[in-house]
N, C-alpha and C positions, 0 to 999 in steps of 0.2 A: 304225304304229309308227315312231318315229324311232330307227333302229338305226345307231349310230356305227361299230360294228365287231363282228367275231366272232372269238373264239379257238377254233380248231377242235379242240383237244385239250388237256385238263388233267387232271392227277392230284391237284391240290391244292384246287380250288375247291369240290368237293362231297365231304365226308368219306366215304371208302370207295367212291367211284364214279368211273368214267371219264366225263368230261363235256365238252361244248362250252359256251362262255360267250358269251352275247349281251350286248353293251354298249349300253344305251339312252342317248340323247342328251338332255341337259337335267336340271337339278337346281335345287331351291328353296333349297338351302344354299350357302354360300360358305366352307366350311372352308378356312382358308389353307394347310393342309398337304395338301390333297387331291392324290392322286397321279394323278388322271385329269382334268387341267384341260381337255383337249380335248373332254370330255363335259359340262363345266360352264359354261365361258365361251363365249357365243355367237360371239365374235370368233375363236375357235379351232375352231369346228365344221368338220368335213370333210363331204364328200359322203356321204349316208347310203346304206345298203344297203336294198334292197326286201325286204319280207316273202317274196316269191317266191324271191329269191336265198337267203335263209336256209333256207327249207323245201326247196329243191332239194338243198342240202347235207345237211340232216338226213335226208332221204329216202335219200340214198346211204349214210349212215352207220348206218342201222338195223341192229342186231345187233352193231355194233362200239362204239357209245357207249351208256352206261347212262342218261345224264341230260343235261338242259340247265340251266345256271345263268343266271339273268337278273339283271344288275347294271346299274350306271350310272356317272355320273348317278344319277337316282332313278327306278326302274321304275314306281312307283305314280303318277307324273305322267302316264303314257301312257294316253290315253283308250281305246286298243284293246288294252290289256294282257290283259283277261279272254279275249277272243276269240283272241288270240295264244296264250295258254297252252292253251286248249281245243284248238287246232290242234296244238300240240306233243304234248299227251297223246293225241291221236288216232293219233299215230305210235308210241305205247307207250313214250315216254320218261318218266322221272321228272323232276320240276321242283323246282328250288331257286330262291329269290329272295333277293337282298340288298337291304335297305331301310334308310332312316333313320327309319322309323316315324312320319313326320309325317302320314300319311293312314290312320288306323285304320279308316275306313269302307271303304277299298279292301281292306285286309288282311282285314277281317271277311267281305267278299264272297268273296274267294279261299278263305278257310278254310271258310266255310259251303258253298261249291260243291265242296269237296274237290279243289281244283286244285293244291295244293302238297304236296310231300313233305318239304321242309326249308325253314326260314326262318332267315336270319342277319340280325340287326338290330344296327346300330351304335348304341350308347348313348354319345353323344359326351362327356358331362360330367354333373355334378350339374345338376338342373333350373335352379338359380339362375344357372348359368354358361352355359346353352345359347346365349343370344344372343351372348355373347363368343366362344365356341368355334366356332360355326357361321357367324358373320358375318351372321346373319339374324334377322328377327323371327319367333319361333316360338311357337305355342300349346303350352306345355309339358304341358298336360293331355292333348294328343294323344299325346305321347311316352309318358306314363304309361299311357294307355289301350292303346296298341299293345303295351307290355310285358306287360300283363295278358292281352290277347287271345292273344298268342303262348304264354304260359305255360299258359293254359287250353285251348289248341287240340288237344292230343293229338298234335301233329305234332312231329317232330324239329326241334330249333332250337338256336341259340347266340346269345348276346349278345356283342358285341365292343367294345372300347374301345382306341383308338390313343393311346399314351402319348407326348405331345409335352411336352418339358421345360418350356417357357415357359407352357403352358396348364393343366396338371393337376398337382396335388400329391398326396401320399399321403392327406391328409385328404379331398381331392376324391374320390379313388377309394373311400374308405370310404363316402362318401355315395352314390356310384354303386352300390356293393355293396348298400346298403340299398334302393336303387331296384329292383334285380333280385333281392332277397332271396328265397331258396327256388328259384331257377332251377336248371335242370339243368346248364347250362354257361355260363361266362363266359370269354371269350378276351381276354387282354392282348396287344395287338399293339405291338411295338417300332416306333417311328417311324424309318424309314430314308429320308432324302431322296434321291429319284432324279429326280423332277420334282414341282413343287408349283404350286398355283394362285397363291399369293403367292410370287414369286421370293425374297423375304426369308427364307422358311422353308427355303431350300436350305442355309442355314448353321445350322439348328436341329438339335437332337439329341433323343434319347429320355432317359428317366430312367435313373439308374445301375442296374446289376444288383442292387445291395443294396436299393435302393428298390423295384424291381420285385418282388424276393423278398418284401419286407415287405408289399407290396400283395397278393401272392398269398396269403400267410398270413392276412391280414385277411379277404380275400374268401372264403377256404375256410371261415370260420366262418359265412358268410352264404349261400353257394350250394354246390351239390353238387360241382361240378368246376370247377377253374380251370386254364386252359391258357395257356402263354406261347408266342407265335409271334414 
C-alpha cells in the first residue's frame, strides 16, 4: 500500500463512529478543486508510511477507535487494498472507504467479500461532464455501474457531490440526482478553497445558498435524504 498519511482521530469521517483515516497515495482523476493535491500530483508526493507503521498504531488503539476510513487519492488503485482491509478487520475495526467509483470490479470484490461497512462515493458531475470536471478520460459506464453496485449492496452508503461554482449548475445537479435516483443519501458539499490541485481554483467559490437550497429541494424528489455539508 502507498500510504501518504494517517489521521489518528476523527469524529467526522465516519458517520456516528470514532475513526482513524488512512490516506492512500495516487489518483486517476485530476479534479482541479481537489483538496488533497499531495496525494494526487506525483511531484508533491511525500515519503510513504509502511503498512507495519499503520498497524502498530491501530493495534495500540484497539478499544478506543471504532473504525478505519480509507481515502485518498483513490484507494481502489492500490493492488494490496483487499489484503490491507482484511488485516484491519482482523483487529475488529469497522471499515469505510471513500472512492471515485471508477473501478467497479474492485468495489464488487470488496462488497462480495463483506469487507466494508460503509461506502462514500463522490459523484462528480452528470456523466456528460465527467471528463471536464475530473480532468481525465473516464469510462462513464464504470461510474454508473459503481452507483448501482453500492445501492444494491445492502451496506450503509452515501453519494457526495462538491459544488464548485464554475463547474456545476442547478441543471447539472438535477441530472446528478437522476443518476443516483432512489439512493438513501446524497450529500451536497460546499466547496471551500483551502488548498487545490489547480492553484487557479483557490479563487473559486461554491454556489449561492439559494441555489444550494434549490438543488436540495430538487434532489429530495429523487433520493431519500439530502444533506448539506
